[in-house]
A tleap script that builds the chain and sets N, CA, C and O, in Angstrom:
source leaprc.protein.ff14SB
mol = sequence {
  NMET LEU HIE LYS LEU VAL SER ALA PRO ILE
  ASN LEU VAL ILE LYS ILE GLY GLU LYS VAL
  LYS GLU GLU VAL GLU LYS GLU LEU TYR ASP
  LEU PRO THR ILE GLN GLN LYS LEU ILE GLN
  LEU GLN MET MET HIE GLU LEU GLY ASP ILE
  PRO GLU GLU ALA TYR LYS ALA MET GLU GLU
  GLY LEU LEU PHE ARG TYR GLU VAL ALA LYS
  ARG MET GLU MET GLU GLN TRP GLU GLN MET
  THR LYS ARG LYS GLU GLY GLY CTHR
}
set mol.1.N position { -16.349 -35.354 -13.899 }
set mol.1.CA position { -17.280 -35.514 -12.773 }
set mol.1.C position { -16.392 -35.929 -11.524 }
set mol.1.O position { -16.445 -35.302 -10.466 }
set mol.2.N position { -15.563 -37.042 -11.727 }
set mol.2.CA position { -14.690 -37.407 -10.641 }
set mol.2.C position { -13.799 -36.360 -10.167 }
set mol.2.O position { -13.589 -36.176 -8.968 }
set mol.3.N position { -13.248 -35.638 -11.144 }
set mol.3.CA position { -12.269 -34.528 -10.813 }
set mol.3.C position { -12.983 -33.469 -9.900 }
set mol.3.O position { -12.385 -32.970 -8.947 }
set mol.4.N position { -14.231 -33.152 -10.203 }
set mol.4.CA position { -14.955 -32.156 -9.332 }
set mol.4.C position { -15.146 -32.729 -8.044 }
set mol.4.O position { -15.041 -31.958 -7.090 }
set mol.5.N position { -15.423 -34.007 -7.807 }
set mol.5.CA position { -15.640 -34.602 -6.522 }
set mol.5.C position { -14.444 -34.567 -5.714 }
set mol.5.O position { -14.506 -34.381 -4.498 }
set mol.6.N position { -13.339 -34.740 -6.345 }
set mol.6.CA position { -11.954 -34.871 -5.633 }
set mol.6.C position { -11.497 -33.396 -5.326 }
set mol.6.O position { -10.911 -33.142 -4.273 }
set mol.7.N position { -11.764 -32.465 -6.231 }
set mol.7.CA position { -11.118 -31.106 -6.072 }
set mol.7.C position { -12.074 -30.190 -5.177 }
set mol.7.O position { -11.637 -29.173 -4.639 }
set mol.8.N position { -13.365 -30.591 -5.050 }
set mol.8.CA position { -14.302 -29.774 -4.273 }
set mol.8.C position { -13.887 -29.548 -2.885 }
set mol.8.O position { -13.919 -28.400 -2.442 }
set mol.9.N position { -13.472 -30.597 -2.102 }
set mol.9.CA position { -12.992 -30.349 -0.721 }
set mol.9.C position { -11.789 -29.442 -0.646 }
set mol.9.O position { -11.667 -28.581 0.226 }
set mol.10.N position { -10.917 -29.667 -1.583 }
set mol.10.CA position { -9.696 -28.886 -1.624 }
set mol.10.C position { -10.066 -27.423 -1.862 }
set mol.10.O position { -9.607 -26.553 -1.121 }
set mol.11.N position { -10.863 -27.135 -2.852 }
set mol.11.CA position { -11.242 -25.756 -3.149 }
set mol.11.C position { -12.019 -25.154 -1.935 }
set mol.11.O position { -11.885 -23.966 -1.643 }
set mol.12.N position { -12.839 -25.998 -1.229 }
set mol.12.CA position { -13.481 -25.452 -0.065 }
set mol.12.C position { -12.393 -25.057 1.031 }
set mol.12.O position { -12.480 -23.965 1.593 }
set mol.13.N position { -11.463 -25.869 1.304 }
set mol.13.CA position { -10.409 -25.592 2.192 }
set mol.13.C position { -9.620 -24.373 1.801 }
set mol.13.O position { -9.218 -23.612 2.682 }
set mol.14.N position { -9.379 -24.148 0.548 }
set mol.14.CA position { -8.618 -22.992 0.046 }
set mol.14.C position { -9.439 -21.723 0.284 }
set mol.14.O position { -8.922 -20.693 0.716 }
set mol.15.N position { -10.735 -21.835 -0.013 }
set mol.15.CA position { -11.605 -20.650 0.169 }
set mol.15.C position { -11.763 -20.346 1.648 }
set mol.15.O position { -11.847 -19.159 1.965 }
set mol.16.N position { -11.814 -21.280 2.593 }
set mol.16.CA position { -11.859 -21.096 3.918 }
set mol.16.C position { -10.558 -20.489 4.440 }
set mol.16.O position { -10.596 -19.569 5.256 }
set mol.17.N position { -9.452 -20.968 4.002 }
set mol.17.CA position { -8.184 -20.351 4.325 }
set mol.17.C position { -7.930 -18.941 3.879 }
set mol.17.O position { -7.265 -18.142 4.538 }
set mol.18.N position { -8.536 -18.660 2.639 }
set mol.18.CA position { -8.368 -17.267 2.258 }
set mol.18.C position { -9.211 -16.387 3.041 }
set mol.18.O position { -8.816 -15.246 3.278 }
set mol.19.N position { -10.456 -16.843 3.516 }
set mol.19.CA position { -11.354 -16.007 4.304 }
set mol.19.C position { -10.774 -15.784 5.737 }
set mol.19.O position { -10.903 -14.708 6.322 }
set mol.20.N position { -10.140 -16.841 6.258 }
set mol.20.CA position { -9.537 -16.714 7.548 }
set mol.20.C position { -8.310 -15.688 7.498 }
set mol.20.O position { -8.112 -14.891 8.415 }
set mol.21.N position { -7.553 -15.761 6.435 }
set mol.21.CA position { -6.463 -14.855 6.282 }
set mol.21.C position { -6.885 -13.401 6.081 }
set mol.21.O position { -6.253 -12.469 6.578 }
set mol.22.N position { -7.981 -13.244 5.331 }
set mol.22.CA position { -8.589 -11.989 5.213 }
set mol.22.C position { -9.080 -11.321 6.570 }
set mol.22.O position { -8.851 -10.145 6.852 }
set mol.23.N position { -9.751 -12.168 7.343 }
set mol.23.CA position { -10.238 -11.702 8.634 }
set mol.23.C position { -9.153 -11.383 9.584 }
set mol.23.O position { -9.227 -10.397 10.317 }
set mol.24.N position { -8.033 -12.286 9.590 }
set mol.24.CA position { -6.858 -12.006 10.474 }
set mol.24.C position { -6.189 -10.677 10.103 }
set mol.24.O position { -5.845 -9.881 10.977 }
set mol.25.N position { -6.009 -10.449 8.791 }
set mol.25.CA position { -5.394 -9.246 8.326 }
set mol.25.C position { -6.283 -8.041 8.707 }
set mol.25.O position { -5.797 -6.987 9.118 }
set mol.26.N position { -7.529 -8.232 8.561 }
set mol.26.CA position { -8.423 -7.071 8.909 }
set mol.26.C position { -8.335 -6.803 10.408 }
set mol.26.O position { -8.315 -5.635 10.798 }
set mol.27.N position { -8.287 -7.722 11.190 }
set mol.27.CA position { -8.180 -7.577 12.748 }
set mol.27.C position { -6.815 -7.046 13.020 }
set mol.27.O position { -6.686 -6.186 13.892 }
set mol.28.N position { -5.733 -7.502 12.321 }
set mol.28.CA position { -4.344 -6.984 12.660 }
set mol.28.C position { -4.049 -5.583 12.065 }
set mol.28.O position { -3.321 -4.771 12.635 }
set mol.29.N position { -4.619 -5.372 10.969 }
set mol.29.CA position { -4.259 -4.026 10.259 }
set mol.29.C position { -5.397 -3.122 9.950 }
set mol.29.O position { -5.256 -2.275 9.068 }
set mol.30.N position { -6.541 -3.234 10.618 }
set mol.30.CA position { -7.689 -2.407 10.453 }
set mol.30.C position { -7.441 -1.128 11.323 }
set mol.30.O position { -7.365 -1.229 12.548 }
set mol.31.N position { -7.322 0.012 10.718 }
set mol.31.CA position { -6.901 1.244 11.511 }
set mol.31.C position { -7.913 1.551 12.622 }
set mol.31.O position { -7.531 1.756 13.774 }
set mol.32.N position { -9.218 1.581 12.266 }
set mol.32.CA position { -10.167 1.831 13.441 }
set mol.32.C position { -10.037 0.799 14.607 }
set mol.32.O position { -10.136 1.152 15.782 }
set mol.33.N position { -9.826 -0.401 14.254 }
set mol.33.CA position { -9.692 -1.482 15.311 }
set mol.33.C position { -8.474 -1.144 16.174 }
set mol.33.O position { -8.531 -1.136 17.404 }
set mol.34.N position { -7.377 -0.869 15.479 }
set mol.34.CA position { -6.166 -0.558 16.268 }
set mol.34.C position { -6.335 0.673 17.081 }
set mol.34.O position { -5.880 0.713 18.224 }
set mol.35.N position { -6.970 1.690 16.551 }
set mol.35.CA position { -7.222 2.893 17.335 }
set mol.35.C position { -8.060 2.545 18.622 }
set mol.35.O position { -7.729 2.958 19.733 }
set mol.36.N position { -9.094 1.810 18.413 }
set mol.36.CA position { -9.971 1.497 19.533 }
set mol.36.C position { -9.200 0.687 20.569 }
set mol.36.O position { -9.349 0.914 21.769 }
set mol.37.N position { -8.379 -0.254 20.113 }
set mol.37.CA position { -7.505 -1.012 21.060 }
set mol.37.C position { -6.551 -0.090 21.874 }
set mol.37.O position { -6.314 -0.290 23.065 }
set mol.38.N position { -6.031 0.909 21.169 }
set mol.38.CA position { -5.110 1.956 21.798 }
set mol.38.C position { -5.890 2.595 22.952 }
set mol.38.O position { -5.417 2.680 24.086 }
set mol.39.N position { -7.105 3.041 22.612 }
set mol.39.CA position { -7.953 3.815 23.611 }
set mol.39.C position { -8.227 2.903 24.733 }
set mol.39.O position { -8.038 3.297 25.884 }
set mol.40.N position { -8.697 1.607 24.468 }
set mol.40.CA position { -8.949 0.651 25.562 }
set mol.40.C position { -7.712 0.455 26.452 }
set mol.40.O position { -7.795 0.412 27.679 }
set mol.41.N position { -6.587 0.341 25.788 }
set mol.41.CA position { -5.285 0.088 26.531 }
set mol.41.C position { -4.999 1.295 27.499 }
set mol.41.O position { -4.651 1.143 28.670 }
set mol.42.N position { -5.178 2.482 26.900 }
set mol.42.CA position { -4.952 3.724 27.675 }
set mol.42.C position { -5.884 3.755 28.948 }
set mol.42.O position { -5.437 4.017 30.064 }
set mol.43.N position { -7.110 3.491 28.721 }
set mol.43.CA position { -8.049 3.495 29.761 }
set mol.43.C position { -7.686 2.468 30.873 }
set mol.43.O position { -7.743 2.801 32.057 }
set mol.44.N position { -7.323 1.255 30.501 }
set mol.44.CA position { -6.941 0.213 31.375 }
set mol.44.C position { -5.668 0.716 32.205 }
set mol.44.O position { -5.540 0.509 33.411 }
set mol.45.N position { -4.811 1.352 31.469 }
set mol.45.CA position { -3.541 1.850 32.211 }
set mol.45.C position { -3.964 2.895 33.237 }
set mol.45.O position { -3.575 2.803 34.402 }
set mol.46.N position { -4.783 3.926 32.814 }
set mol.46.CA position { -5.239 4.991 33.654 }
set mol.46.C position { -5.968 4.503 34.955 }
set mol.46.O position { -5.896 5.042 36.060 }
set mol.47.N position { -6.712 3.339 34.607 }
set mol.47.CA position { -7.524 2.843 35.790 }
set mol.47.C position { -6.632 1.941 36.688 }
set mol.47.O position { -7.075 1.508 37.752 }
set mol.48.N position { -5.402 1.664 36.268 }
set mol.48.CA position { -4.543 0.828 37.075 }
set mol.48.C position { -4.745 -0.678 36.851 }
set mol.48.O position { -4.221 -1.510 37.592 }
set mol.49.N position { -5.488 -0.989 35.847 }
set mol.49.CA position { -5.729 -2.449 35.580 }
set mol.49.C position { -4.598 -3.151 34.973 }
set mol.49.O position { -4.598 -4.381 35.011 }
set mol.50.N position { -3.613 -2.507 34.405 }
set mol.50.CA position { -2.373 -3.145 33.951 }
set mol.50.C position { -1.148 -2.334 34.392 }
set mol.50.O position { -1.222 -1.112 34.522 }
set mol.51.N position { -0.012 -3.026 34.622 }
set mol.51.CA position { 1.180 -2.448 35.076 }
set mol.51.C position { 1.833 -1.614 33.923 }
set mol.51.O position { 1.533 -1.859 32.755 }
set mol.52.N position { 2.677 -0.682 34.230 }
set mol.52.CA position { 3.357 0.146 33.316 }
set mol.52.C position { 4.103 -0.684 32.183 }
set mol.52.O position { 3.961 -0.439 30.985 }
set mol.53.N position { 4.862 -1.627 32.658 }
set mol.53.CA position { 5.709 -2.462 31.728 }
set mol.53.C position { 4.738 -3.112 30.655 }
set mol.53.O position { 5.014 -3.081 29.456 }
set mol.54.N position { 3.622 -3.683 31.137 }
set mol.54.CA position { 2.713 -4.370 30.148 }
set mol.54.C position { 2.046 -3.328 29.220 }
set mol.54.O position { 1.852 -3.538 28.022 }
set mol.55.N position { 1.714 -2.202 29.859 }
set mol.55.CA position { 1.118 -1.075 29.039 }
set mol.55.C position { 2.107 -0.728 27.889 }
set mol.55.O position { 1.740 -0.714 26.714 }
set mol.56.N position { 3.414 -0.441 28.294 }
set mol.56.CA position { 4.333 -0.029 27.245 }
set mol.56.C position { 4.494 -1.058 26.139 }
set mol.56.O position { 4.427 -0.746 24.950 }
set mol.57.N position { 4.705 -2.268 26.559 }
set mol.57.CA position { 4.814 -3.399 25.618 }
set mol.57.C position { 3.622 -3.496 24.631 }
set mol.57.O position { 3.770 -3.620 23.416 }
set mol.58.N position { 2.437 -3.430 25.259 }
set mol.58.CA position { 1.222 -3.625 24.395 }
set mol.58.C position { 1.010 -2.438 23.479 }
set mol.58.O position { 0.572 -2.552 22.334 }
set mol.59.N position { 1.357 -1.254 24.070 }
set mol.59.CA position { 1.277 0.008 23.194 }
set mol.59.C position { 2.224 -0.020 22.062 }
set mol.59.O position { 1.856 0.349 20.947 }
set mol.60.N position { 3.516 -0.471 22.306 }
set mol.60.CA position { 4.450 -0.597 21.216 }
set mol.60.C position { 3.956 -1.466 20.162 }
set mol.60.O position { 4.003 -1.102 18.987 }
set mol.61.N position { 3.465 -2.640 20.525 }
set mol.61.CA position { 2.901 -3.562 19.498 }
set mol.61.C position { 1.820 -2.995 18.679 }
set mol.61.O position { 1.821 -3.208 17.466 }
set mol.62.N position { 0.868 -2.270 19.251 }
set mol.62.CA position { -0.259 -1.635 18.621 }
set mol.62.C position { 0.275 -0.467 17.724 }
set mol.62.O position { -0.219 -0.260 16.616 }
set mol.63.N position { 1.219 0.234 18.190 }
set mol.63.CA position { 1.771 1.397 17.429 }
set mol.63.C position { 2.422 0.829 16.223 }
set mol.63.O position { 2.262 1.390 15.139 }
set mol.64.N position { 3.166 -0.275 16.334 }
set mol.64.CA position { 3.826 -0.896 15.191 }
set mol.64.C position { 2.809 -1.299 14.166 }
set mol.64.O position { 2.931 -0.993 12.980 }
set mol.65.N position { 1.745 -2.031 14.669 }
set mol.65.CA position { 0.614 -2.387 13.804 }
set mol.65.C position { -0.013 -1.293 13.019 }
set mol.65.O position { -0.301 -1.399 11.827 }
set mol.66.N position { -0.223 -0.170 13.793 }
set mol.66.CA position { -0.752 1.043 13.201 }
set mol.66.C position { 0.098 1.594 12.093 }
set mol.66.O position { -0.400 2.002 11.044 }
set mol.67.N position { 1.389 1.602 12.339 }
set mol.67.CA position { 2.387 2.033 11.295 }
set mol.67.C position { 2.337 1.270 10.064 }
set mol.67.O position { 2.308 1.783 8.946 }
set mol.68.N position { 2.329 -0.076 10.327 }
set mol.68.CA position { 2.274 -0.993 9.123 }
set mol.68.C position { 0.885 -0.733 8.404 }
set mol.68.O position { 0.879 -0.630 7.177 }
set mol.69.N position { -0.202 -0.633 9.073 }
set mol.69.CA position { -1.571 -0.451 8.450 }
set mol.69.C position { -1.519 0.843 7.667 }
set mol.69.O position { -2.045 0.900 6.555 }
set mol.70.N position { -0.894 1.905 8.215 }
set mol.70.CA position { -0.935 3.151 7.480 }
set mol.70.C position { -0.099 3.030 6.200 }
set mol.70.O position { -0.485 3.539 5.147 }
set mol.71.N position { 0.983 2.389 6.298 }
set mol.71.CA position { 1.774 2.157 5.117 }
set mol.71.C position { 1.149 1.299 4.042 }
set mol.71.O position { 1.368 1.482 2.845 }
set mol.72.N position { 0.331 0.321 4.541 }
set mol.72.CA position { -0.451 -0.490 3.606 }
set mol.72.C position { -1.558 0.310 2.933 }
set mol.72.O position { -1.869 0.137 1.754 }
set mol.73.N position { -2.138 1.195 3.742 }
set mol.73.CA position { -3.203 2.078 3.189 }
set mol.73.C position { -2.615 2.973 2.162 }
set mol.73.O position { -3.228 3.223 1.124 }
set mol.74.N position { -1.438 3.463 2.423 }
set mol.74.CA position { -0.793 4.440 1.467 }
set mol.74.C position { -0.436 3.774 0.187 }
set mol.74.O position { -0.589 4.363 -0.883 }
set mol.75.N position { 0.079 2.450 0.268 }
set mol.75.CA position { 0.442 1.691 -0.843 }
set mol.75.C position { -0.836 1.436 -1.749 }
set mol.75.O position { -0.793 1.565 -2.972 }
set mol.76.N position { -1.910 1.086 -1.095 }
set mol.76.CA position { -3.162 0.865 -1.807 }
set mol.76.C position { -3.653 2.153 -2.479 }
set mol.76.O position { -4.123 2.102 -3.615 }
set mol.77.N position { -3.560 3.248 -1.838 }
set mol.77.CA position { -3.919 4.488 -2.404 }
set mol.77.C position { -3.137 4.810 -3.702 }
set mol.77.O position { -3.685 5.197 -4.735 }
set mol.78.N position { -1.782 4.612 -3.551 }
set mol.78.CA position { -0.894 4.838 -4.676 }
set mol.78.C position { -1.234 3.963 -5.810 }
set mol.78.O position { -1.208 4.408 -6.957 }
set mol.79.N position { -1.570 2.669 -5.538 }
set mol.79.CA position { -1.880 1.779 -6.587 }
set mol.79.C position { -3.169 2.199 -7.371 }
set mol.79.O position { -3.264 2.115 -8.595 }
set mol.80.N position { -4.143 2.655 -6.542 }
set mol.80.CA position { -5.408 3.025 -7.146 }
set mol.80.C position { -5.250 4.292 -7.960 }
set mol.80.O position { -5.914 4.482 -8.980 }
set mol.81.N position { -4.348 5.167 -7.488 }
set mol.81.CA position { -4.034 6.461 -8.278 }
set mol.81.C position { -3.395 6.175 -9.521 }
set mol.81.O position { -3.718 6.780 -10.543 }
set mol.82.N position { -2.432 5.215 -9.506 }
set mol.82.CA position { -1.725 4.849 -10.744 }
set mol.82.C position { -2.635 4.143 -11.767 }
set mol.82.O position { -2.495 4.336 -12.975 }
set mol.83.N position { -3.570 3.322 -11.258 }
set mol.83.CA position { -4.547 2.759 -12.148 }
set mol.83.C position { -5.474 3.672 -12.796 }
set mol.83.O position { -5.872 3.471 -13.943 }
set mol.84.N position { -5.849 4.729 -12.054 }
set mol.84.CA position { -6.730 5.774 -12.627 }
set mol.84.C position { -5.964 6.563 -13.590 }
set mol.84.O position { -6.496 6.876 -14.655 }
set mol.85.N position { -4.789 6.909 -13.324 }
set mol.85.CA position { -3.954 7.753 -14.220 }
set mol.85.C position { -3.745 6.914 -15.553 }
set mol.85.O position { -3.855 7.458 -16.652 }
set mol.86.N position { -3.455 5.633 -15.418 }
set mol.86.CA position { -3.117 4.796 -16.548 }
set mol.86.C position { -4.441 4.489 -17.397 }
set mol.86.O position { -4.346 4.136 -18.572 }
set mol.87.N position { -5.610 4.630 -16.795 }
set mol.87.CA position { -6.905 4.338 -17.419 }
set mol.87.C position { -7.440 5.543 -18.187 }
set mol.87.O position { -8.294 5.406 -19.063 }
set mol.88.N position { -6.909 6.766 -17.837 }
set mol.88.CA position { -7.488 7.920 -18.506 }
set mol.88.C position { -6.730 8.415 -19.699 }
set mol.88.O position { -7.142 9.388 -20.332 }
savepdb mol mol.pdb
quit
């Protein structure tokens, strides 16, 4: 009983931390989100809302995240394929 009372706050903090990490990764590596941000950035640049240097720097960061996200997606796909092949 005492163990549950002591470990409950720790378990809650761990669960919250895991959820925050999951949401951050989703925001950072979600392909549709990155694509939308690239479109918004392009529009801002075309409207003259941001200077060329800032545009290029932000675009480079988004394209890097896009590349990482695509790589992660491919790795997940390969793992799923391997599991299906191993299970049949």
